[in-house]
C-alpha positions, 0 to 999 in steps of 0.5 A, a space after each residue: 452919193 459915194 461915201 467910200 469905195 474900195 477897188 477889188 479888181 481892175 482888168 482890161 475892160 472892167 473895174 469892180 468896186 465895193 461902194 458905200 453910197 448914201 441912198 435918196 432915203 438917206 440910208 447907207 448901202 454897201 454895193 458891188 458895182 462893176 464899171 464898164 466904158 459902155 458900148 454901141 450896137 448897130 441895126 444895120 439895114 441894107 438896100 434889100 431891107 435885111 438886117 445884119 445879125 451875128 451868130 457869135 460864140 459867147 462863152 459867158 452865154 454857153 455857146 452861140 447867140 444871135 446878136 447885132 454888131 456891137 462893141 465897147 467904147 475904146 479910149 473914151 471915143 464918142 459912141 457914134 465912132 464906136 458904132 461906125 468902127 464896129 459895123 466896119 470890123 464886124 459886118 464889113 460895112 460903112 453907112 451914110 445914114 446913122 440915126 440914134 435910136 436911144 440907149 440901154 442899161 445892161 443891169 443897172 443894179 450892179 453895172 454901169 454899162 450903157 449901150 448906145 443903139 443906132 440904125 445904120 442905112 445906105 450901106 456900102 461894103 468894105 473888108 471886115 476885120 474882126 478881132 482875134 477873139 471874135 468867133 462869129 458868122 455874119 448873116 442878113 435876115 429880113 427885119 420881120 424874120 429878126 423880129 420873129 426870132 425875138 418872139 420865138 426866143 431865138 434872139 435872147 440878147 437884150 441889146 439886140 432885142 431892144 435895137 431891133 424893136 426900136 429900129 422897126 418902130 422908127 422905120 414904120 414911123 417913117 413910112 
């Protein structure tokens, strides 16, 4: 339970608070908590059983990394709507079938962000509309290749790792 909170910073995406909280053991701790609206990531599988990957520039990661199409929840929209919007904007695809795979907590010790993971199939092409601050190349790889990229360390983004593994499991179970 929060007993006291102090706003340190409010930006376009995050809010940083110092929060005094009463823990389950009845002790009080002072925590730095970053509040984030959350997001959605999409494992989009095409008719050739290839998955959409972005080779995206991330300043905070020190360069280009491999990721799934993903983005933050805007204006408290439902997370499925976020997933649909981001697949269209980044991959230039819409999907007829959407399957919720679960969610991931980015860094629950300090960060409130929840990433909702989806499997999207029965894709159709449309015009992509990346935002001005996004720098990436879209590539389609077999799911097995994407999984090998995880095992080799080439894909190190946690939401992408979790999404790809959950999607592979779901697809295997549906055979």
